[in-house]
C-alpha positions as CSV (number, residue, x, y, z in Angstrom):
1,X,-0.3,0.0,0.0
2,X,1.6,3.4,-1.0
3,X,0.8,5.2,2.4
4,X,2.8,2.9,3.9
5,X,5.9,3.2,1.3
6,X,7.9,5.6,3.8
7,X,11.7,4.5,3.3
8,X,12.5,7.2,1.1
9,X,10.2,9.9,2.3
10,X,11.8,8.8,5.9
11,X,15.3,9.6,4.7
12,X,14.6,13.1,3.2
13,X,12.8,14.1,5.8
14,X,15.5,13.7,8.1
15,X,16.9,17.5,7.5
16,X,13.9,18.9,8.8
17,X,12.4,20.0,12.3
18,X,9.9,16.9,13.5
19,X,6.6,19.0,13.2
20,X,7.3,20.2,10.0
21,X,7.6,16.1,9.3
22,X,4.3,15.1,11.2
23,X,2.6,17.9,9.7
24,X,3.4,16.9,6.3
25,X,3.0,12.7,7.1
26,X,-1.2,14.5,8.3
27,X,-1.6,15.7,4.8
28,X,0.0,12.9,3.0
29,X,-2.5,10.7,4.5
30,X,-5.6,13.5,3.8
31,X,-4.6,13.3,0.0
32,X,-3.9,9.1,0.2
33,X,-7.5,8.9,2.0
34,X,-9.2,10.5,-1.0
35,X,-7.3,9.5,-3.4
36,X,-6.1,6.1,-3.2
37,X,-5.7,5.0,-6.8
38,X,-3.4,8.2,-7.5
39,X,0.2,8.2,-7.9
40,X,2.9,9.7,-5.1
41,X,5.4,11.5,-7.1
42,X,8.7,12.3,-4.8
43,X,11.0,15.3,-5.6
44,X,14.2,15.4,-3.1
45,X,15.0,18.7,-4.7
46,X,17.4,21.6,-4.0
47,X,14.9,24.5,-2.6
48,X,12.5,22.2,-1.0
49,X,10.8,18.1,-0.7
50,X,8.0,18.0,-3.0
51,X,5.5,15.8,-3.4
52,X,2.8,15.4,-6.3
53,X,-0.1,13.1,-6.3
54,X,-1.3,12.3,-10.3
55,X,-3.6,9.9,-12.1
56,X,-0.3,9.3,-14.1
57,X,3.5,9.2,-13.3
58,X,3.8,12.3,-15.0
59,X,4.7,15.7,-13.6
60,X,1.9,17.7,-16.1
61,X,-0.6,15.7,-14.5
62,X,-0.4,16.2,-11.2
63,X,-3.4,17.9,-9.6
64,X,-2.2,18.2,-6.0
65,X,1.2,18.6,-4.2
66,X,3.0,18.7,-0.9
67,X,6.1,21.0,-0.9
68,X,8.5,21.7,2.3
69,X,10.5,24.4,2.0
70,X,14.5,23.6,3.3
71,X,15.3,26.7,4.3
72,X,11.8,28.2,5.9
73,X,10.4,24.8,6.9
74,X,6.8,26.1,5.5
75,X,4.8,23.7,4.1
76,X,2.8,24.9,1.0
77,X,-0.4,22.5,-0.2
78,X,-0.7,23.5,-3.5
79,X,-2.3,22.7,-6.7
80,X,-0.2,22.3,-10.2
81,X,-3.2,24.2,-12.0
82,X,-4.7,26.1,-9.5
83,X,-5.0,29.0,-11.9
84,X,-7.8,27.0,-13.8
85,X,-9.9,26.1,-10.4
86,X,-12.6,27.9,-9.0
87,X,-11.9,29.2,-5.9
88,X,-14.5,32.1,-4.9
89,X,-12.9,32.6,-1.4
90,X,-9.6,33.6,-3.1
91,X,-7.6,31.5,-0.5
92,X,-5.2,30.3,-3.2
93,X,-1.8,32.4,-3.4
94,X,0.2,32.8,-6.0
95,X,0.5,35.1,-9.1
96,X,1.5,33.2,-12.0
97,X,0.3,31.2,-15.1
98,X,-0.3,28.2,-13.1
99,X,0.4,26.7,-9.9
100,X,-1.6,27.9,-6.4
101,X,-1.0,27.0,-2.8
102,X,-1.7,27.6,0.8
103,X,0.6,27.9,3.7
104,X,0.0,24.9,5.9
105,X,0.2,25.8,9.4
106,X,-2.3,23.2,11.2
107,X,-4.9,20.4,10.1
108,X,-7.1,23.1,10.3
109,X,-5.6,24.7,7.1
110,X,-6.5,21.6,4.5
111,X,-8.9,19.8,6.4
112,X,-12.1,21.0,5.3
113,X,-15.0,21.0,2.8
114,X,-13.7,24.1,0.5
115,X,-10.1,22.4,0.3
116,X,-11.7,19.1,-0.4
117,X,-13.9,20.5,-3.2
118,X,-10.8,21.8,-4.7
119,X,-9.2,19.0,-5.0
120,X,-12.0,17.2,-6.9
121,X,-12.1,20.2,-9.5
122,X,-8.1,20.2,-9.4
123,X,-8.4,15.8,-9.8
124,X,-11.1,16.1,-12.3
125,X,-8.7,18.8,-14.9
126,X,-5.7,16.5,-14.3
127,X,-8.0,13.6,-15.6
128,X,-9.6,16.0,-18.8
129,X,-5.2,16.6,-19.3
130,X,-4.7,12.8,-19.9
131,X,-4.4,12.1,-24.2
132,X,-4.1,8.3,-23.9
133,X,-5.9,5.9,-21.0
134,X,-2.9,4.0,-21.3
135,X,-1.1,6.8,-19.2
136,X,-2.6,5.8,-16.1
137,X,-1.2,4.1,-13.6
138,X,-2.8,3.0,-9.9
139,X,-1.5,3.6,-6.6
140,X,2.3,3.7,-6.6
141,X,5.2,5.9,-4.5
142,X,7.9,6.9,-7.2
143,X,10.8,8.9,-5.7
144,X,11.4,10.7,-9.6
145,X,14.4,13.0,-8.3
146,X,16.8,13.2,-5.8
147,X,19.4,16.5,-6.1
148,X,22.8,15.8,-4.8
149,X,23.2,19.7,-3.4
150,X,20.4,20.8,-1.0
151,X,20.0,24.3,0.2
152,X,20.4,24.6,3.8
153,X,19.6,27.2,6.6
154,X,23.2,29.4,5.5
155,X,21.5,30.2,2.5
156,X,20.2,33.3,0.9
157,X,16.8,32.9,2.0
158,X,17.6,32.4,5.5
159,X,20.2,35.3,5.8
160,X,17.6,37.8,5.1
161,X,17.6,40.2,8.3
162,X,14.6,41.2,10.1
163,X,13.6,44.1,7.3
164,X,13.8,41.4,5.0
165,X,17.0,42.3,2.8
166,X,19.3,40.0,2.5
167,X,22.8,40.5,4.6
168,X,26.0,41.2,2.9
169,X,28.4,38.2,3.0
170,X,31.9,39.2,1.8
171,X,34.2,36.5,0.7
172,X,38.1,37.2,1.0
């Protein structure tokens, strides 16, 4: 069962605080319970640990995702095609052409009727993008990429001072 496949995920989560790990696991279970036939695609990237759910094994079909930032330890619960979703409450953040998200601070941030409605709409949109039904794969956990280099707390994002400006660091 994919929800129990955590070997890689446990390894990828080691550098993160335990509270962020717990919240990520709770959010992950929330998604798996609603979409057990979707595939979990894991990306251990430079800036974040990202996990997407897709009816296929393709990034372009991801309907929702979790991203845990390396320097901020903030969790985004996002929608890959979020700009296409009907969001009359305007809770989704992001201004690009595609991706929208919410910041997850606790279970109340995502465990509600409105978020479930957005997930359902995102899943339907994702299915509409699939040209060949043979692409559909069910219920797998797939580690898609592992970046050798990871952002650390000494990165530019973590060097911002209280005013939000980057601290200057000279190299001699």
